[in-house]
N, C-alpha and C positions, 0 to 999 in steps of 0.2 A: 773467707775473702773481703779485703779492704774495697772500699767505693773506689780507689784507686786502680786497684788489680783488677775489677771487674771493667773499668773504662780502658784499662790497656789490651783487654781480652778482645774488644770489638773493632780494634785497629786491623786493617789490612798489612799482614807482614811484607808484601810486595812494593808497596809503595808509601807505607807509614800513613795513609789515611784512611779515616774513619768511615766504615760504610755507611751509606745514609741507611735509615730506619724508614720504613711506610708509614707515614702519617695514616695511624687507624680511624681518625675521625672525618678523612677525606677520601672521596671516592676517586678511585685507581684511574687516571685515563685510559681506555682501550688502545692496545697496539695498534699503530699505523698500516692499512693493507701495503701489501708488498706483490708482486707479480708472482712470487713463489709460495704465496699463501693462498689457501681458497679463498675466492669472494665470499663472502658470507653479508647477505644484503640487511639492510634495516627493516625492522618491521615496517610494510605499508601503513600508509594513513589511515584505513580502513580498519586496521586491527585494532587501532586505538577506540576505547568506546565515548563516543560522542553523545552529550543529551540532545535529544531532538529538541528544536524550538518549540517555547509554548506560546499559541497563541488564543484569543478570545472569541470565540463567534457568537454576534448577538442574537441569541435565543429569542427574544420578543421580537426583533424584526423576522426573526427566519419563521414561527409562529404565525404572523400576520401574513407571510407571503403564503401559506397553506402548506407548512412543513410540520412534521410530527416533533414534538417536545416535551419532555418529561414535565413540564409543568402545564401544557395544554390541555389536559383533562381528554376526557373520554369522548372521542369523534369517529363518525363514519369512514375518514380515511386511516386515521390511526388503527382500526379492527380489519381493514381490508389488506393492509401492509403486515398485519400481526398474522392473516392468514394467507397472503404470500409468503411470509419469512419461514414459516413452521415446516414443511416440506424443505425448503432448500437448507437450513439448519440440521434437519434428521439425515438429509443425505452428505452434508459435509463433515459429519463424523461416522456415517455408515461402516463399521469394521469391516463390511463385504464389499466395499467399494474399489473398484479396480479400475486403473488408467490413471489419469492426470487428479492431482488434490482435489479433494471435492470441496476445500473450504475456498477454492478459487473461484470465483462466480462474477461472470462477465454479463453486465447489461449493455443492453444493444437496440438496435431498430433497423428498419428498411432503409430509413429516408431522415433527413434534419427537421425538427420541429415536433417529434412523435410523442415526446416527453421522456427520453430515457435519463437525462439527467435529474428532472424532478423527481422520478422514480429509483435512480441509484443513492441520491443523497436521501431519501426518503425511508428506503430499504435499509441503508447502513444506519440511521439514525432509530429505526423501527428495534435492529439487532443490537445496538449498544445500550436499549433499553433491559436486555435481558442479563437476568443476574449470573450466569457462567458464561458467559464469551465477551471477548472486546471484539471492536472492527477495525480495520485498515481499509479506508476510502481512497482509491488512485484514480486519479485522472488520466487516462490514456487518449482522448481525444486532441490528436495533436494538431488539426487543422483549426479545432474550434472549441479549445478548453473552457470548459464553463462554470466547472464543479469551484474555483475560488473566487470568481466572481459571483457566484450564487449565493455561497456563504460569506461574501463582502470581507474578504481575507487576501492578503498579499504573501508572496514567496517570493524568495531569489533562485532557486533552482529545485529540479525533480527528477523523476524516473528518467527521462533521456541523459540530465547531466552524469546520471550512474553509467548508463550504458557508454556514454564517451570519454568519461574519465575514471580509470581504474581505482585511482586513488579515493574516489571518493564512496563514503559509505553510506546505505539508506538512511541511517541517523543523522547523518551530516545536513538531509533536505527533508525528512519526514517533519511534519509538524505535529505537536502532542494541541489537543484544545480543551476546553474548559467541562466539555463533555467526556468525564476521566476515561471511559471506555471506548471512545472514539480517537483514531487518528487520520492524518489525511496525508498522503504523497501526492504533489501537484505534478506536472506534467514534466513543465520545466521547457528547454529548448524546445523548438522546431526544425529537426533538421530537414532535409529533403528525402532523406534515404529513410525513413522513420521505418518503414516496413522490414529493411533489411535489417537494423537495429532488434528489433522487435522478435524477428526469426534469429536472432544471433545465440551464439552459445552462451554469450554472457547474460542474456536475459532468460534463457533458460535456467542457468545456477541463480539467478537473483530471485527468480519465481520459487526455484525449490528454497532458498533462505528465507523468502516473505510466506510460505505456506507452512515450513516446520519448524521458526524459531519458537512461537508461542505457540502451545498445543489449545488453546481455547480461541483460537485467533479466527476469524473469518474476513476475507478479502473481498473488497465489491469494487470492479471494474468498471468506470464509466468510460465504454468505449466508443470508437466512431462508429457511425451508419452504415450497414453491411453493402448498400449498392451505390456509396459514392466512394468509398476510399477501399483500399487494399488493407490498409494496417487491421482493420475488422478480422477479415478473414484469416489472417496471420496469426492474430490474439487467440480466435475461438480454438485453436488447434491446441492451444497449450493449457486449456481451462477445464475445468470438473464442472462445473454446472454452467448454464446459459439460459437470459432472462431475455426474452425479445418482445419490445413494445410494439403494441400494435395501436395505432390511433383510431378509436370509432370514428366511422363514417369517414375516414380519410384516408386509411392506409387501402389499397386495391387487393384484391385476393390475388393478382397476378404479381404483385408486389411481395407478398408474404411468402407466396411458393418461391419466387426468385432468390427471397432470404433464406428459406429452409433449406433452397438445393445448395446454397453456401456452405450450412451448416452438418451437410451431409455426413455423415461419420462422428459425429460429435454426440456426448451422450449425456442426457438429462437437459434438452431443450426443452424450456418450459416459455409458452405466450402469455403476456398480459396486455389485456384489454383496456386502453387507457380514456381517458375524457370522455366516458360514457355517461349518459343522462342516469338519474337515479331513476330507481322504481317508482310506478306511481303510488302515492300514500305514505311513501316512507318519512316525508317530511312531517307528516299527521302525527305517524306513530309514536313519533317522541324519543324511542328507544336511542338515539344517536345523539340527543341533544347533551352539550357540555354541560358537567356538574364538578 
């Protein structure tokens, strides 16, 4: 068949016009939506994979403030948090664990100023030194967020923004740090109905995603104090483990009992005695001297 005959064969016999051929190198535009067609929604923005923002923590400054860092050498505080984290890690991945995911760990206190943020950050930094685990540090203290300020970093959004805007994904507000195994999720906005947001189904779904997205992840929540806010009680009901900070020679026995009463029904509640004086003679022994 000649070239002219092949060309003639592509003509529409009804009107004599050539049928347009699809451009194989150009994407075909989708059909416009109509009332007769079922509505197919575009993939939401959170379905797209967004790379978390990368930030640098000044580890030298952090070490000077008394926090654990990989280059800080061996110290009393680093050994103390090694002892604190070991049973938490064991419980986090215990196959016999039932109830809420064991890798969701809330750090709280009875009242402000007992050192819960200090302990939250140090616990996260200590676990980040593990060879087999990664850590997500979440600031949930809506009224008085302190994690970012303590770490010396800034952020535009956080956990509350995800709960308020279904189009946001955790990766949109999560911060990757220069500690490869540590990420931070800021608290974000501070709505007046924060307790209701934390108790919502959206929060339940988000916690499931946080707990299961990575099999090696441990999540540390810096929670509000138990006796001055309602958010801590709501959050505690969703946690697999709880660490309650008790300030030495300051927190009263009555306050501890009142806090534990709020945690009734929660499994794996652990108390950490903070700001205690060192044992007599420990300084002279020299075992904890940096090297």
